[in-house]
C-alpha positions as semicolon CSV with decimal commas, in nm:
position;residue;x (nm);y (nm);z (nm)
1;X;-1,305;-1,711;2,141
2;X;-0,983;-1,461;2,304
3;X;-0,909;-1,192;2,598
4;X;-0,812;-0,847;2,478
5;X;-0,822;-0,552;2,770
6;X;-1,031;-0,869;2,969
7;X;-1,269;-0,847;2,722
8;X;-1,380;-1,184;2,567
9;X;-1,441;-1,195;2,220
10;X;-1,582;-1,460;2,017
11;X;-1,372;-1,491;1,675
12;X;-1,512;-1,848;1,525
13;X;-1,633;-1,685;1,250
14;X;-1,414;-1,371;1,187
15;X;-1,070;-1,562;1,215
16;X;-1,150;-1,661;0,827
17;X;-1,182;-1,290;0,728
18;X;-0,870;-1,203;0,973
19;X;-0,636;-0,957;0,716
20;X;-0,358;-1,109;0,861
21;X;-0,484;-1,480;0,863
22;X;-0,674;-1,689;1,052
23;X;-0,342;-1,924;1,246
24;X;-0,249;-1,627;1,385
25;X;-0,597;-1,598;1,572
26;X;-0,593;-1,965;1,625
27;X;-0,269;-1,962;1,789
28;X;-0,449;-1,741;2,088
29;X;-0,785;-1,948;2,074
30;X;-0,895;-1,933;2,473
31;X;-0,609;-1,710;2,566
32;X;-0,524;-1,344;2,607
33;X;-0,400;-1,188;2,304
34;X;-0,372;-0,827;2,423
35;X;0,011;-0,781;2,400
36;X;-0,046;-0,923;2,048
37;X;-0,307;-0,708;1,938
38;X;-0,119;-0,399;2,047
39;X;0,169;-0,506;1,896
40;X;0,024;-0,563;1,525
41;X;-0,250;-0,334;1,501
42;X;-0,130;0,029;1,467
43;X;-0,479;0,182;1,430
44;X;-0,661;0,027;1,754
45;X;-0,956;0,260;1,701
46;X;-1,061;0,133;1,340
47;X;-0,990;-0,266;1,482
48;X;-1,208;-0,193;1,781
49;X;-1,516;-0,099;1,592
50;X;-1,495;-0,445;1,419
51;X;-1,489;-0,624;1,760
52;X;-1,796;-0,431;1,940
53;X;-1,987;-0,682;1,747
54;X;-1,764;-0,992;1,855
55;X;-1,773;-0,910;2,228
56;X;-1,953;-1,185;2,436
57;X;-1,838;-1,071;2,820
58;X;-1,580;-1,012;3,030
59;X;-1,315;-1,164;3,276
60;X;-1,448;-1,208;3,638
61;X;-1,255;-0,996;3,845
62;X;-1,064;-1,240;3,993
63;X;-0,943;-1,398;3,626
64;X;-0,583;-1,301;3,540
65;X;-0,579;-1,109;3,234
66;X;-0,245;-1,275;3,104
67;X;-0,110;-1,627;3,002
68;X;-0,060;-1,880;3,315
69;X;0,299;-1,968;3,147
70;X;0,426;-1,567;3,180
71;X;0,511;-1,364;3,447
72;X;0,249;-1,098;3,562
73;X;0,586;-0,867;3,678
74;X;0,737;-0,911;3,357
75;X;0,435;-0,820;3,116
76;X;0,366;-0,540;3,339
77;X;0,753;-0,406;3,278
78;X;0,727;-0,493;2,916
79;X;0,383;-0,300;2,875
80;X;0,555;0,007;3,057
81;X;0,875;-0,017;2,821
82;X;0,628;-0,027;2,526
83;X;0,436;0,314;2,623
84;X;0,767;0,501;2,726
85;X;0,904;0,368;2,403
86;X;0,584;0,512;2,185
87;X;0,568;0,833;2,381
88;X;0,960;0,931;2,348
89;X;0,854;0,927;1,909
90;X;1,133;0,649;1,904
91;X;0,898;0,424;1,693
92;X;0,833;0,703;1,437
93;X;0,954;0,639;1,144
94;X;1,203;0,859;0,920
95;X;1,087;0,930;0,573
96;X;1,412;1,046;0,428
97;X;1,646;0,751;0,589
98;X;1,397;0,489;0,410
99;X;1,400;0,665;0,063
100;X;1,743;0,658;0,070
101;X;1,734;0,285;0,176
102;X;1,509;0,183;-0,128
103;X;1,729;0,431;-0,374
104;X;2,029;0,206;-0,278
105;X;1,864;-0,119;-0,308
106;X;1,764;-0,027;-0,707
107;X;2,104;0,173;-0,734
108;X;2,302;-0,184;-0,635
109;X;1,998;-0,381;-0,835
110;X;2,099;-0,224;-1,123
111;X;2,428;-0,165;-1,114
112;X;2,470;-0,556;-1,069
113;X;2,339;-0,573;-1,416
114;X;2,493;-0,287;-1,605
115;X;2,862;-0,471;-1,434
116;X;2,755;-0,764;-1,662
117;X;2,603;-0,636;-1,936
118;X;2,891;-0,390;-2,001
119;X;3,201;-0,581;-1,903
120;X;3,062;-0,941;-2,036
121;X;3,068;-1,221;-1,795
122;X;3,438;-1,292;-1,753
123;X;3,545;-1,370;-1,422
124;X;3,567;-1,068;-1,220
125;X;3,250;-0,863;-1,381
126;X;3,047;-1,181;-1,316
127;X;3,182;-1,142;-0,894
128;X;3,148;-0,828;-0,911
129;X;2,802;-0,817;-1,036
130;X;2,722;-1,119;-0,796
131;X;2,832;-0,896;-0,482
132;X;2,639;-0,618;-0,614
133;X;2,347;-0,862;-0,671
134;X;2,386;-1,059;-0,353
135;X;2,417;-0,731;-0,136
136;X;2,103;-0,567;-0,310
137;X;1,862;-0,898;-0,212
138;X;1,994;-0,922;0,130
139;X;1,917;-0,531;0,173
140;X;1,581;-0,621;0,019
141;X;1,476;-0,859;0,221
142;X;1,504;-0,640;0,519
143;X;1,356;-0,349;0,400
144;X;1,051;-0,533;0,286
145;X;1,007;-0,703;0,649
146;X;1,000;-0,338;0,788
147;X;0,686;-0,291;0,521
148;X;0,584;-0,621;0,616
149;X;0,552;-0,502;0,977
150;X;0,360;-0,142;0,812
151;X;0,709;0,071;0,987
152;X;0,783;0,286;0,687
153;X;0,450;0,469;0,661
154;X;0,155;0,557;0,858
155;X;-0,117;0,393;0,646
156;X;-0,095;-0,008;0,652
157;X;-0,201;0,028;0,262
158;X;0,092;0,220;0,140
159;X;0,325;-0,039;0,317
160;X;0,168;-0,344;0,136
161;X;0,201;-0,159;-0,196
162;X;0,584;-0,121;-0,183
163;X;0,632;-0,410;-0,015
164;X;0,459;-0,573;-0,329
165;X;0,700;-0,379;-0,537
166;X;0,995;-0,515;-0,323
167;X;0,956;-0,882;-0,257
168;X;0,755;-0,956;-0,557
169;X;0,916;-0,764;-0,848
170;X;1,248;-0,717;-0,744
171;X;1,315;-1,041;-0,541
172;X;1,060;-1,241;-0,680
173;X;0,887;-1,403;-0,371
174;X;0,495;-1,328;-0,303
175;X;0,445;-1,090;0,003
176;X;0,129;-1,269;0,108
177;X;0,293;-1,624;0,150
178;X;0,600;-1,391;0,371
179;X;0,328;-1,227;0,536
180;X;0,114;-1,509;0,656
181;X;0,426;-1,694;0,826
182;X;0,580;-1,400;0,937
183;X;0,271;-1,278;1,130
184;X;0,239;-1,655;1,301
185;X;0,654;-1,599;1,396
186;X;0,595;-1,248;1,573
187;X;0,244;-1,372;1,776
188;X;0,396;-1,690;1,869
189;X;0,770;-1,663;1,883
190;X;0,979;-1,973;1,984
191;X;0,691;-2,187;2,022
192;X;0,744;-2,510;1,822
193;X;0,410;-2,599;1,621
194;X;0,275;-2,255;1,643
195;X;0,598;-2,046;1,525
196;X;0,679;-2,151;1,106
197;X;1,078;-2,051;1,180
198;X;1,083;-2,347;1,391
199;X;0,906;-2,611;1,140
200;X;1,213;-2,774;1,074
201;X;1,273;-3,137;0,901
202;X;1,310;-3,354;1,146
203;X;1,568;-3,572;0,888
204;X;1,795;-3,300;0,866
205;X;1,800;-3,066;1,226
206;X;1,644;-3,068;1,576
207;X;1,724;-2,989;1,912
208;X;1,688;-3,128;2,237
209;X;1,538;-3,510;2,267
210;X;1,180;-3,363;2,349
211;X;1,180;-3,163;2,014
212;X;1,321;-3,429;1,847
213;X;1,056;-3,652;1,934
214;X;0,737;-3,403;1,900
215;X;0,879;-3,318;1,537
216;X;0,860;-3,666;1,443
217;X;0,486;-3,765;1,524
218;X;0,411;-3,436;1,345
219;X;0,639;-3,518;1,020
220;X;0,333;-3,627;0,855
221;X;0,167;-3,276;0,889
222;X;0,425;-3,056;0,771
223;X;0,486;-2,942;0,437
224;X;0,782;-2,702;0,496
225;X;1,139;-2,798;0,367
226;X;1,453;-2,712;0,517
227;X;1,808;-2,717;0,390
228;X;2,045;-2,665;0,687
229;X;2,404;-2,610;0,750
230;X;2,520;-2,602;1,094
231;X;2,677;-2,694;1,407
232;X;2,511;-2,836;1,723
233;X;2,662;-2,855;2,035
234;X;2,505;-3,061;2,313
235;X;2,601;-3,085;2,631
236;X;2,380;-3,291;2,929
237;X;2,051;-3,111;2,925
238;X;2,170;-2,779;2,708
239;X;2,131;-2,802;2,317
240;X;2,264;-2,472;2,130
241;X;2,249;-2,490;1,751
242;X;2,469;-2,187;1,492
243;X;2,274;-2,222;1,151
244;X;2,461;-2,122;0,916
245;X;2,278;-2,156;0,600
246;X;1,855;-2,199;0,587
247;X;1,680;-2,218;0,282
248;X;1,327;-2,259;0,319
249;X;1,070;-2,390;0,048
250;X;0,732;-2,438;0,151
251;X;0,495;-2,608;-0,178
252;X;0,209;-2,676;0,068
253;X;0,064;-2,507;0,369
254;X;-0,172;-2,656;0,598
């Protein structure tokens, strides 16, 4: 079960059918998921129709409607800020801007191959083509990121279709795999064992004494391999990291 707007829902069976993946819901099992629910669902009236059959009760008047490890005043300020931003229209997409973004991605990608085709594979054309291709691939990653968040079009279907074109066809990666991991990242950002971005191989990278031990204990259940080039600076109890290169290879998701 989880809590949304002080109402308790039994999502045990529904989690397997959840379009955003079952793990996103399981990460909030027994917790208040109101803010995550608001952030992930654009058409809340449609989603609430499915929630009606899952309703099993409401919180008692004296029961807090937020996680115990979060500050109530901070949550209230954040929710007020979000409402203000939405009323100001700052979250409304600019279709012409995204059209230009997609157009310049296609131009850069095509240019990278045309340079090699026309001038050959000598050093200068190869380097020029590599620059065009690299810039295009990086920008495609950010563009499909906005599509994955359904931030470009109002209807999620159009976002998903264009995301498939960008990440599946132009980048060669599965959109479902990226969405599955990235949804968990935003559901529980920077929470170890819940945020996939923190699933680092213990033999290559870990931060702090506590995290190092926890990662080592969970090595048998990890199937996410990372290659990192990094600088680590640690002084007393504080630890910081500058990650230069991160190449993630996910072979098995469990």
